[in-house]
C-alpha positions as CSV (number, residue, x, y, z in Angstrom):
1,M,1.2,12.8,14.5
2,I,4.3,11.6,13.6
3,R,6.3,8.2,13.7
4,V,11.0,8.9,14.7
5,I,12.2,5.1,13.0
6,N,16.0,5.3,14.2
7,D,16.4,8.9,14.9
8,R,16.5,9.7,11.5
9,Y,12.9,9.7,9.3
10,W,9.6,11.4,10.5
11,V,6.4,10.3,8.6
12,G,3.4,12.9,9.3
13,V,-0.1,10.5,8.9
14,S,-1.8,14.3,7.5
15,A,0.2,14.0,4.2
16,V,2.1,11.9,2.6
17,V,5.2,13.4,3.3
18,V,8.2,11.7,5.1
19,S,11.0,13.8,6.1
20,G,14.5,12.4,7.1
21,T,17.6,14.4,8.7
22,P,21.4,13.9,8.7
23,D,21.6,15.3,12.0
24,R,18.8,13.4,14.4
25,G,16.5,16.2,13.8
26,V,18.3,19.4,14.6
27,N,16.7,19.9,10.7
28,R,15.0,18.3,8.4
29,E,14.7,17.6,4.7
30,P,11.4,16.8,2.8
31,M,12.2,13.1,0.6
32,T,8.5,13.4,-1.3
33,K,10.2,12.4,-5.1
34,R,7.8,10.5,-6.8
35,L,5.3,10.5,-3.5
36,P,1.3,11.3,-4.3
37,Q,1.1,15.0,-4.2
38,D,-2.1,16.2,-5.9
39,N,-5.3,15.3,-4.0
40,A,-3.4,12.0,-2.4
41,Y,-6.0,11.8,0.3
42,I,-3.5,8.8,1.9
43,N,-3.1,7.7,5.6
44,V,0.2,5.9,7.1
45,L,-0.6,4.5,10.7
46,R,1.5,4.4,13.6
47,E,3.3,1.0,12.8
48,G,3.2,1.9,8.6
49,M,6.6,3.2,8.0
50,V,9.4,0.9,8.6
51,T,13.3,0.6,7.7
52,N,15.0,-2.8,6.5
53,P,17.7,-4.0,8.9
54,L,19.5,-5.6,6.1
55,D,19.3,-2.5,3.5
56,S,20.8,0.4,5.4
57,C,18.5,2.5,2.4
58,G,15.1,0.5,3.0
59,I,12.4,2.7,3.3
60,Y,9.3,0.8,2.9
61,L,5.5,3.2,3.8
62,G,2.5,1.8,4.1
63,T,-1.5,3.5,3.2
64,T,-4.2,3.3,4.6
65,T,-5.5,3.4,1.7
66,G,-3.7,-0.2,0.2
67,Q,-0.2,0.9,-1.1
68,I,3.4,0.3,-0.4
69,F,5.8,2.5,-1.5
70,Y,9.3,1.9,-1.2
71,N,12.7,3.8,-0.7
72,R,16.3,2.2,-2.3
73,D,18.1,5.9,-1.8
74,D,18.1,6.8,1.8
75,G,14.9,9.5,0.9
76,D,16.0,10.3,-2.8
77,S,13.1,9.0,-4.1
78,W,9.7,6.5,-4.0
79,E,8.6,4.1,-6.0
80,L,5.0,2.0,-5.5
81,I,5.1,-1.7,-4.8
82,L,2.1,-2.6,-4.3
83,D,-1.4,-1.2,-5.0
84,S,-5.2,-1.9,-4.2
85,L,-4.1,-4.0,-1.0
86,P,-6.4,-3.7,2.1
87,P,-5.8,-0.8,4.5
88,I,-2.0,-1.4,5.6
89,L,-2.1,-1.9,8.9
90,S,1.8,-2.7,9.8
91,L,4.4,-3.6,8.0
92,E,7.4,-5.5,8.6
93,T,10.8,-6.5,7.6
94,G,13.1,-10.0,7.4
95,L,15.1,-12.3,5.6
96,V,13.5,-15.0,3.9
97,V,15.5,-18.8,3.8
């Protein structure tokens, strides 16, 4: 199963692979740098990936095993920002004032 966000980003739920496209789906490129690859039994539910509307490069990925990964460089590399949470069913971003 693949989810499309803003016609640019895809997440495959059978592996930790996020793909991006600069041309609305004609070509896709994997964006997996610093995402778990070996023995990674991680799933992402349909609402588990979100982009930050205030940061054009901000992408968040929440997993059913309780991790949140963040990307701030348009898919070039990922950072684990939270671990050991309950299963993440959905993510949202918002402005706190």
